[in-house]
C-alpha positions in Angstrom: 114.4 97.0 24.1 114.5 94.3 26.8 115.6 94.4 30.4 114.9 91.3 32.5 116.3 89.9 35.7 115.6 86.3 36.7 117.0 83.8 39.3 118.7 80.9 37.4 119.9 79.0 40.5 120.7 79.2 44.1 122.5 82.5 44.5 122.8 83.0 40.7 120.9 85.6 38.7 120.8 86.5 35.0 120.3 90.1 33.7 119.4 90.5 30.0 119.8 94.0 28.6 119.1 94.1 24.9 118.7 97.1 22.6 120.0 99.8 25.0 123.1 102.0 24.4 125.6 103.1 27.0 125.3 103.9 29.9 122.1 101.8 30.4 123.7 98.3 30.5 126.2 99.6 33.2 123.5 101.3 35.2 121.2 98.3 35.2 124.1 96.1 36.2 125.0 98.3 39.1 121.4 98.5 40.2 120.9 94.7 40.1 124.1 94.1 42.0 122.8 96.4 44.8 119.7 94.1 45.1 121.5 90.8 45.4 123.5 89.5 48.4 127.2 89.4 48.9 128.7 86.2 47.4 125.9 85.8 44.8 126.7 85.8 41.1 125.2 87.9 38.4 125.4 86.9 34.7 124.8 89.9 32.4 123.9 89.4 28.8 123.9 92.5 26.6 124.3 93.6 23.0 126.2 96.9 23.3 129.9 96.2 22.7 131.2 99.3 24.4 129.5 98.1 27.6 132.0 95.3 27.9 134.6 97.8 29.2 132.3 100.1 31.1 130.5 97.3 33.0 133.8 95.8 34.1 135.3 99.1 35.2 132.1 100.1 37.2 131.8 96.8 39.1 135.6 96.5 39.9 135.5 100.1 41.1 132.7 99.1 43.5 134.7 96.2 44.9 133.0 93.3 42.9 134.8 90.5 41.1 134.5 89.9 37.3 134.6 86.1 36.9 134.5 86.0 33.1 133.9 88.1 30.0 133.0 86.4 26.7 131.5 87.1 23.3 128.6 84.8 22.7 128.1 85.6 19.0 128.4 88.6 16.7 126.0 90.7 18.7 125.9 89.3 22.3 128.4 89.4 25.2 128.2 87.9 28.7 130.0 89.1 31.8 129.8 87.1 35.0 130.2 89.0 38.2 130.5 87.9 41.9 129.2 90.4 44.4 132.0 90.7 46.9 131.2 93.8 48.8 128.7 96.6 49.0 131.2 99.4 48.7 130.2 102.3 46.5 
């Protein structure tokens, strides 16, 4: 299991969530979004395929913008999210 957040540029962060089942990737994504500023971007890398749907639904429901969703390889996905509000 691995959960790691790091700043990868000005206003841009990367969250890696590996080896954890639902709902953990979604929960860590929401928690990390609460800690960054409006307008900043969070790139989420994870290896739990069902989370591609649940992460998107959760962040859109909270008023954020999903910029992209892509499969990196057979086991990894990436979702890029822009924090657009702090609505819960």
